[in-house]
Residue, then its C-alpha position, 0 to 999 in steps of 0.5 A: x577322388x583320392x586323398x593324399x596326405x604329405x608329412x615330411x621333414x623337408x621344411x618349407x624353405x625351398x621348392x621341394x614340397x611344391x615340386x612333389x605336389x606338382x609331381x603328384x598331380x601329374x600322376x594322379x590328376x584328380x587326387x586331392x593333396x593336403x599337408x599334415x606337416x613338413x616340420x618334423x625334426x630331422x631323424x625324430x621318429x617318435x615325433x613323426x609317430x605322434x604327429x602321424x598317428x594323431x592325424x591319420x585316424x581323422x581321415x576317411x577310409x582309403x586315404x593315402x598317407x605319404x610319410x617322407x621322413x628319414x628317407x635316406x637313413x640307409x641306401x634306399x632300394x625299395x619303398x613300403x606301402x601298407x594297408x592298416x586300419x583302412x588307410x594306406x601308408x607309404x614310407x621308407x623301410x626305416x622302422x617308422x611304419x611299425x611305430x605308427x602301426x604299433x607293430x606289424x601292419x595288416x598288409x605291407x609290400x615292398x616296391x623296388x626302386x628301378x635300378x637305373x633311376x636316381x635314388x632321390x625323393x622324386x623317384x620315391x614319390x613316383x613309386x608311391x603315387x603310381x601305387x596310389x593311382x592303381x589302388x584307387x582304381x580298385x586293385x588290391x595291395x597284393x596285386x602290386x607286389x608280394x605281401x611281406x613281413x620282412x621290414x625293419x621293426x622299431x618300437x615307439x618310446x614308452x613311458x617308464x612305469x613303477x609302483x608309484x611313478x610314471x616317467x615319460x619323454x618329451x616327443x613334441x613342442x608345438x608352435x605355442x611352445x606347449x610341451x607334449x609328453x609320451x604319457x597318454x590319458x589312459x596310461x595316467x589313469x591306470x597308474x594313478x588309481x585315484x591317488x594324489x600326484x605331482x608332475x615334476x620336470x626340469x628346474x624342480x617345477x611341480x604341477x599337482x592337478x590336471x586342467x581341462x583347458x588352458x583357461x583353467x589357470x590364470x594367465x602366465x601360470x603353468x598347467x598340465x592337461x591331456x590334449x586332443x590327441x590324448x597325450x600329456x601336455x605341459x603348458x603356460x596359459x598364454x605363455x611359452x612353456x618350453x622356452x621358460x622352463x628350458x624344455x626341449x625334445x630330440x635334437x640332431x646335434x645331441x648325437x655328436x656332442x663330445x663331453x660328459x656334461x653335454x651328453x644329455x638324454x636325447x629326450x628330456x623326461x617328465x615324471x609323475x609321482x603318485x602318493 
């Protein structure tokens, strides 16, 4: 039985996610469909990358991951299906695939949308589901279409690094309002070199140690730790770090704010100073 995961920026307010699952079961009646999330912020590819990379590696080899993010960044003429690290990924040609793969995936094809079909989510899902059905029967990816490297390439957000600092951006805020920063544990260790450090963020807040769990500090106390995905997280034990400290990730309205005062960085930064 094939596994299909769904990740989207659709939300759960209307019929669309349920309809997509019904469509999948019509095309692949024996597949198991599971959600990763449908609450990716609109246009937030770094957040989508963090969520997808963190989840995909836990699935069995041969799982199909349908990533319905920013599908209509441009007029869709095709949809991508890739094979990478033993997993299949289907998404729009909007740069997200290369962000998740950390570069060009091992194999990728373009599936053209039928010229007479409506250019909407259901047409894209039908193409992806049909490809998943054929691949689950044992077909090779190259049998469904010619392999290509002519896809849109985007690079993921990377921390800014200096001799005595590393500066990252907020890429995700979870339901507990814990704040995830795009600094990995490996990057921190390489830059720290056993030096003392201070983690600085908005309102001149400072954290000078890395905790192992939230319970390492008293209730209501701020802390920093590396989460299960290996990324730096700013939190408050049994509190809401994002709300209390005024931290936020990317928001769509920041693209159109008119004044100099309002033209903030799309991603608020967290800086670690090494001493």
